[in-house]
N, C-alpha and C positions, 0 to 999 in steps of 0.2 A: 665570456671574456671581459676582464675589467676595463673600464673606460680610462683613457689617458687624461690626466689632469690638464685643464686648459688654463691654468694659472700658475704663477711662480710662488711656491710655498714661502720662500724667504721674503718676498715683497708683501705677501699677505701678513706674515708675522710682524713685519715692520709697521704696517698700518695698524695692526692690533696693539702693538706696544704703545703707539701714540694714542689710540682711543682709550685704552685702559689707564694710561698715564693721566690723561685729562679727566676722565669720568670716574675712575675707580671701577671696582668689580660690580658692586651692587647697582650702580646707576647706568651700567652698560647693558642694554637689552639685546636679545638675539636679533631683533630687527635692526638695532644700531650696528651690530656686527655684520649682518648681511649687507646693509647699505654701504658701510664704510669699507668693508673688505672687498666688496664687489664680487662676491661669490654667493651661490644659493645655499639654502639651509642644508640640503643633502650633501653638497660638497664640503660644507663646514663641518658637519657631523662626521662624514666619511673620512676626512683628513685629520681632524683634530679631536674627534670623540665628542666632547661636550664643551660647554662654555668654561667649565672649571678646568678641564684639561688644557684648553687653549690658554687660559689665564696662567696656569702653571708654566707652560712653555714660554710664554711671553716674559714672565717674571724671571725664569731661569736664564733666558737669553739676555735680558737687561743686566742681570747680576753677573753673569759670566763676563760680559764686556767690561763692567765696572771693576771686577776683580783683576781681569787681564790688564786693564789700564793702570791699576795700582801696582801690579807686579812690574810692569815696564817702568813706571816712575821710580819705584824703589830700587830697581836694578841699575839705574843710570848713575854709575859711579863717577861720571865726569863732572858732576855738580855736587856741592856740599849737601850733606844730609838735611841740614836745617832748611836750605833753600828748597829741596824736594818736598819736604813736609809742609813748608809754607805754600808751595804750589798746590799740594793736596788740599789744604785747608781753604785756600782762596778759591779753588774750584767749587767748593761747597757753598760759597757766598753768591753764586750766580744761578739764577733760576729763570729759564726762558718762559715767558708768559705766566710766571708765578706758579709753575707746575710742581716745583720742588723735586724730590727724588722719588722714583717709583718704589724703591724699597721702603723708604720711610712712610710713604703714603699707604703702601700695602700693609705694612706692620700696624699702622694706626687703625686702618679700616678692618683688618681681618685676623690679626694674630690672636686676639682674645677669643675668637669664635671659630677659627679654622686651623686645624692641626697641620694641614698640608702647607699652607702659606707660612705658618710659624716655622715649620721645618726648613723651608726654602730660605727664609730670611735669616734664621739662626745659622744655617750652614754658610751663607754668604758672609755674615759677620765674623764667623770663626775663621774663614779663609782669609779675610782682610786682616784679622788680628794676627794670624800666623805670619803673613807677609810683613806686617809692621814689626812684629817681634824680631824676625830675622834681620830686618833692616836696622833696627835699633840696638841689637846685641853688639856689645863691644864698644859702644859709644859712651861718652861722658854725658850722663843724664842727671839733671837737677832733681827731677821728680822721683827718681829711684830706679826701680827695675824696668827693663824693657816691657814686661807684661803690663805693669801699671801705666807706663807711657802709652802703650798701644791702646789700652782700654780708654784712657783719657782722650786720646786723639780721636777714637771712634765716636765717643760721646760728643766731643766738641764738633766733629764733622756733622753728625746727625742734627745737632742743635742748630748749627749754621744753615743746614739745608732747610730746616723748618723756618728759620728766620728769613731766609731768602724768598719765601713765598709771600712775605708781607711787604708792605711799603717801608722797609727799613733803610736807613741811611747807609749806603755802601761803605762810607768812611768809618762808620761805627763798627761794621762787621770786620773791616780790615784791622781795626784796633783790637778786636777780639782775637783775630788771628795772631797778631803780634804778641799779645798777652799769653796766648796758648804756647807759642814758640818759646817765650821767655820761661814759662812754667816747666817746659820739658827740657830745654837746652841751656837755660840761664842767660 
């Protein structure tokens, strides 16, 4: 008879998100996971398979939340589109404890060497791109097509997320956001 889990899988995944976000994949050992997650190796392997499978679940969990948030933001028709996009970009200028964005960190650490991580991050970016294109379609855009505007915003967002990990002047990043909004909307 299988044993009943004595831990909450969602809580464990949240702690794993935090640990991988701070340390990355390579610098997180199995011992780190056992200590931080508060479960033994057998439970870790029995529930999540391997460190790699846990990492992929963590990354998907984080990205699903990010994409859902973007969908909600872009669906809020009570505020002007420029304001919603400004909120999106400004959210990219804030980094708690200089951690940056788990997707950007993962892409930088692993996309060149790990097909699974690259597939997850590529899928998330494509989902974000689709949401942005839908939100921008039919709008007056200085930059050109909704596709180009979406790509420009994604690149700007990711760059802002990297800059937010540094000791960058927040007012300088806010100016970048304003310039990006002018580039897209005029």
